[in-house]
N, C-alpha and C positions, 0 to 999 in steps of 0.2 A: 777318111770319113769318120765322123764322130756322132754318137747318139746322145741327145740331150737328156738330162735327168727329168725334165718336165714333160708332161703329156699335153699335147695340143689337140685342138678339135678342128677338123676340116670345115671351112665355112661353106663348102658346096654340098657335101654329102653327110656331114655331121659325125663321121667316124672319129674316135679318139685314138691317138697313137703316139709313140715316142719317135720324134723325127730324127732322121739321120741327115747330118749336114756336112758340107765340105769346107765352107769358109763363111766368115761373117764380115760384112763390109758396112761401116757406119751403123752398126747395131742391128742390121737387117740381114736376113738370109732367105733364100727360096727353099721350100720343102715340097715333097711330093707325098701325098697320102697313099695308103695301100691301094686305093681305087684309081690312082693315076692323076688326081687333081693337083695342079701346081698352084701354090700361093706363097705369099711372103709373110714371115713372122719377125717379130722384134726380139732380139736377144739382149738382155741386160749385161753389158760387157763387164760391169763391176763384179758380177756374180759368176760369170762364166770363165772357164779356162779351157780353151781349145788348143789342141796341138801343143801341149806343154810337156816338158821333160825336166828331170833333174840333171843338171850339167856338172855340178860340183858335189860329187858323192862324199868327198872327204869332209867338207864343211857341213853338208846336210847330215852326216853321221854324228855331228856334235849336238844335234837337237835331241831332246828327250824322246824315247821310243814312242810314247803315245802321240807326241806331236808329229813325228815322222809318219806314223800310220795315218793320222788325220790328213796330212798334206797329200800323201799318196792316194788316199780314198777320194779326196777332192779332185785331184788330177784325173783319176779314172772315171769319176762320175761326170766330169765336165762342169761342175758347179761348186763354188766356194761358199760355205756357210758364212753367215755374217760374223761369227766369232773368229773366223780364220782370215778374213779379208786383209787386215792390217799385216799379219804375218806373211801372207802370200805376196802382198805388195813389196814388202821388204826383201823377201827371197828373190823376187824378180829384179829389184833394184840392185842387189848385190851380185846378180848373175848365177846364183845357186839354182834357180829355176828359170828356164827360158821358154817363152811362148812365142810362136810365130803367127 
């Protein structure tokens, strides 16, 4: 399970919270608010990185230290900032980063 970096608002009770999700299908996922209300949210797949890991640490280690840190922070937060999207796409294409 992963916690999104974004805060969502329950359409039923209005409480704001960071949702915990298990998977995303076609950009949508079901979430449950702290009060137990279930609803669907849209997750922008171009900005999200769910269940990602570094597979090739040797090649990843060739990146500058600051870049490595930014990529690791993006993976931990579950969201890729716009300035890292091209790099993340290339890391996925080359198999350095793998997302399921």
